[in-house]
N, C-alpha and C positions, 0 to 999 in steps of 0.2 A: 763504221770506226775506222780509224787507220792508225795504227800506232796507238791503240786505246785512247784515241782522240776523236770526238764526234765530228764528221763530218757536215756543214751545213749543204744543205741542198739548194742549188741554184747559184753558187757561190765559187768560183775559181779556187783551186788550191795546188801545193806542192807537196809531191811525193818522191822521194828517191833522188831530189835534184829536177824533175821534171814539172813544169807549169802546166796544168791541166784546166782547160775553159770551164765556164760557170754550167755548162748543159752537159759537160762527160758524162757525170754521174747517171742521168736520166738516159743518155743514150748506149753506155757501155753494157756489154753483157755480163753475166754473174762471173765467167770466165776472166775477161778483162779486169774485173774487179779485185779478183781474188789473185791475180797474178801481181799486183802491185800492194797487196796485203790489205785490202778493203773487206770488212766483214760487215754483213748486215745484222742488226741488232733490234729486235722489237721494242717499240715504245714501251717504256711501264705503264701498267695499267692503271688509271688514275682512279680513285674512289670519288664518289658522288661527292659534289661539294655541297649539296644540302645538307648532308651528315655530316662530313669530314672537314677539317680546317687544310685549304690547300691541298685536297685530293689524296691527303695521307691516311691512309688506313690507321695510322699508330696516333692519329689528333682527332679521336671523335669529339663533336660539339657536344656542350654540356645537355643532358635530358632535363634536368631540373633547373628550376629558377634560383637564382643565387643571390643574397644579401651581399653587397660589395662592402669590404674594408680595406683602411688604406695600409701602410706599409707596417705600422705597428700592431694590427689587429682591429682599429679603432672603425665604428660603423661610419657608413659614408651615408650623407642624404643628399637629396634633390636640390640643388642650388635656384633659388629663386633672387629675383631683381629686388631690391630694398630700396625705393626711390622717395625714403622718408626725409631726406636731404636730396631736393634736384640737383643742387650743385654738385654733389658727390656721389651718385649713385653706385651702390656695392651688390654684387651677389652673396647672399647669405645661404647657410643651411636652412631647408624648410623642416618640417616634423615627418616627412616623409622619406622613409629609406631609400636607398638606390638599389634598384635590383635589376639585375641582368638576368632577362627572360631566356628562360631554355626551349629545347626544340619541341617538347610536349606542349608548354602554352603555344609555342608560336603554331605548332599543327592543329592545336584544338581550335585555336581561331581560324584557321582555313577551313577547317570541317564546318565549323559552324556557319562561314562564309558561303560555304557550297551549298549546305542546305538551304541558308536562308534565301539563295538566289533561285534555288530551283524551286521553294515553295512561293517565292513572290509571283511566279509566272501565274499561278493560279490564288493568287490572295483576292483578286477582283469578285471571285466565284463564292469566298468566305463571305465577302462583305454583303454581295448580291444577296445572298443566303440569310444574313443577320438584319439587311434591311426590308428585304422584300419577301423572304419567305421562301425561295427561289429553291427547290434542291439541287444539290450539287451533283453530277453525274458519279455513278458509284466507282468509276475507274479512276476519276480524279480523287476522290476520298481514301481509297486504296494507295493509290501512288503517293499521296501527302502522307499517309500513316506508313509507309515504307521510307520514305524520305527522312522523317523522324525518328524511326527506328535505326536506320543507318547510321544516322548522325550519333545518337546513343549509345550504338554498339562501339563506333568508332572513338568516340571520347573515352569510354570506359577501357578500352583497350589501349588506347594511348597513355593514358594515366598508369595503367598496370604494368607496362613496358620495364622490366627489370634491365634491359641493357641497349646498346644501340644495335644489336642485331634485332633483337625482338622488335624494337622500335619500329627499324626498317621495313621488317616483316608485316606490322600493322598498317604503316600507311601504304605499302604496296599494294595491299589487299584490299581496297575500297572498292566497294560492291554498290553503288547509287544506283536506284532503278531508272530505267530507261524512260 
C-alpha cells in the first residue's frame, strides 16, 4: 500500500514525484519500500466459495431449498414452451413450483454420486452372484456395507446441520472407506 492505495505488482508507479519501474517492488528491500511510505498488507482471507457468495463470510449460501416468489410475494413456476400455436410459441407457467436448491440438496446429491461410483466398481460381483451364485469376497461385502453406511451417515448429518458452520464441519469430515 502507498498512501492507503494498493500498488499493483508488476506495474510502474509514481511516489513523491518519482517514477518507479514495473519491477521495482519485486527488487526493492523492505527498508527501501518503507522509505517511500510503502507498507505490506496481507491479502484478506477469502471464505470458501463452495459455501459463501464471493468468498465473503457474511454471505453464506442457503442451506435449504427455497421456493421462489416474485416481487409481490406470489409463487413462481417453472416456465415451459406452449407450442399449441406453432406460429406464436410462448413460454407459460407449468404446475411445477420454481425451487432454488440449497447446499443440503446439492451436497446430498454429491454424496449419493460418490457412493454410487464407489459401489459401481464392484457391482459386477453382485450381478455375478445373482446370476451364477458365485460368492462375493468378504472384504468386498464389508466395503460395500461401509460405503452405504457412510452415505447414510453423511445424508443424515447434512440434513440435520443447523447452520453453515455445522454444515461445513459435516462435509469436511467425510470418511469413505479405502
